[in-house]
C-alpha positions as CSV (number, residue, x, y, z in Angstrom):
1,M,5.3,-177.1,90.3
2,E,8.0,-175.0,91.9
3,N,7.8,-174.4,95.7
4,F,7.5,-170.8,97.0
5,S,10.4,-169.6,99.0
6,V,11.5,-166.3,100.5
7,A,14.7,-165.1,102.3
8,I,14.6,-164.4,106.1
9,S,17.0,-163.0,108.6
10,F,17.3,-163.0,112.4
11,K,20.1,-161.6,114.6
12,G,22.8,-161.8,111.9
13,S,21.7,-165.2,110.5
14,L,20.3,-165.6,107.0
15,G,17.9,-168.3,105.9
16,W,14.7,-168.9,104.1
17,V,11.1,-170.1,104.4
18,E,9.8,-172.5,101.8
19,Y,6.3,-173.8,101.1
20,D,6.2,-177.4,99.9
21,E,3.1,-177.5,97.7
22,A,3.0,-181.3,97.4
23,D,3.0,-181.9,101.2
24,K,1.3,-178.6,102.1
25,K,4.0,-177.9,104.6
26,V,6.0,-174.8,105.7
27,L,9.8,-175.4,106.1
28,V,12.0,-172.9,107.9
29,N,15.8,-173.0,107.2
30,L,17.7,-170.7,109.5
31,G,21.0,-171.2,111.3
32,D,19.8,-169.4,114.5
33,D,17.9,-171.9,116.6
34,E,15.9,-169.3,118.5
35,G,14.8,-167.6,115.2
36,R,14.0,-170.9,113.6
37,T,11.9,-172.1,116.5
38,L,10.0,-168.8,116.7
39,A,9.3,-168.8,112.9
40,E,8.3,-172.4,112.8
41,K,5.8,-172.0,115.7
42,F,4.3,-168.9,114.1
43,L,4.2,-170.2,110.5
44,T,2.6,-173.5,111.5
45,T,-0.2,-172.0,113.5
46,P,-3.5,-170.7,112.0
47,H,-4.0,-166.9,112.5
48,E,-7.0,-164.6,112.4
49,I,-6.0,-161.7,110.1
50,K,-7.9,-158.7,108.8
51,I,-7.9,-159.0,105.0
52,P,-8.4,-155.8,103.0
53,H,-10.9,-155.7,100.1
54,E,-12.4,-152.8,98.0
55,T,-11.4,-149.8,100.1
56,L,-9.0,-148.8,102.9
57,L,-11.9,-149.4,105.4
58,D,-13.2,-152.6,104.0
59,F,-11.7,-155.5,106.0
60,T,-12.9,-158.9,107.0
61,T,-11.3,-161.1,109.6
62,E,-10.3,-164.5,108.2
63,K,-8.7,-167.5,109.8
64,L,-5.7,-168.4,107.7
65,D,-3.6,-171.6,108.0
66,P,-0.2,-171.0,106.5
67,N,0.1,-174.7,105.7
68,E,-3.0,-174.6,103.5
69,S,-1.5,-172.7,100.5
70,A,1.4,-170.5,99.4
71,E,-1.0,-167.6,99.2
72,N,-2.0,-168.0,102.9
73,L,1.7,-168.3,103.9
74,K,2.5,-165.1,102.0
75,I,-0.2,-163.2,104.0
76,V,0.9,-164.7,107.3
77,L,4.5,-163.8,106.5
78,T,3.5,-160.1,106.6
79,R,3.0,-160.5,110.3
80,L,6.1,-162.6,111.1
81,W,8.5,-159.8,112.0
82,E,6.2,-158.0,114.4
83,A,5.4,-161.3,116.2
84,T,8.8,-162.9,116.3
85,G,11.6,-160.5,115.3
86,V,12.3,-162.7,112.2
87,H,12.6,-160.4,109.2
88,V,11.2,-161.4,105.8
89,D,13.7,-160.2,103.2
90,W,11.2,-159.9,100.3
91,S,13.7,-158.2,98.0
92,R,16.8,-160.4,98.8
93,P,17.3,-163.0,96.1
94,V,16.4,-166.3,97.8
95,D,18.6,-168.4,95.5
96,Y,21.6,-166.4,96.6
97,V,20.7,-167.0,100.3
98,K,20.3,-170.7,99.6
99,A,23.8,-170.8,98.1
100,H,25.4,-168.4,100.7
101,P,23.4,-168.5,104.0
102,H,25.5,-166.0,105.7
103,Y,26.3,-162.3,105.6
């Protein structure tokens, strides 16, 4: 099984977040210590998030642990930038960032 990973950036540093399916663990790879620390703390903590359902007004609050599954991590990642300033670069090719972790 291939691990989920996505590119991130913080104050001019590029990196990525990876979910290790076998160990059920979130790994943050970022050259900026401040950004890495902020992202690690946020992405290893369970969060209560309003999850949409059938309509724009149909939400339930669910407690999601990003370490529980890649799907939980993906949802929690949508809140990362607002909480920490670490930007998730959904459209940046993560394989390129892994090979060239700089601008």
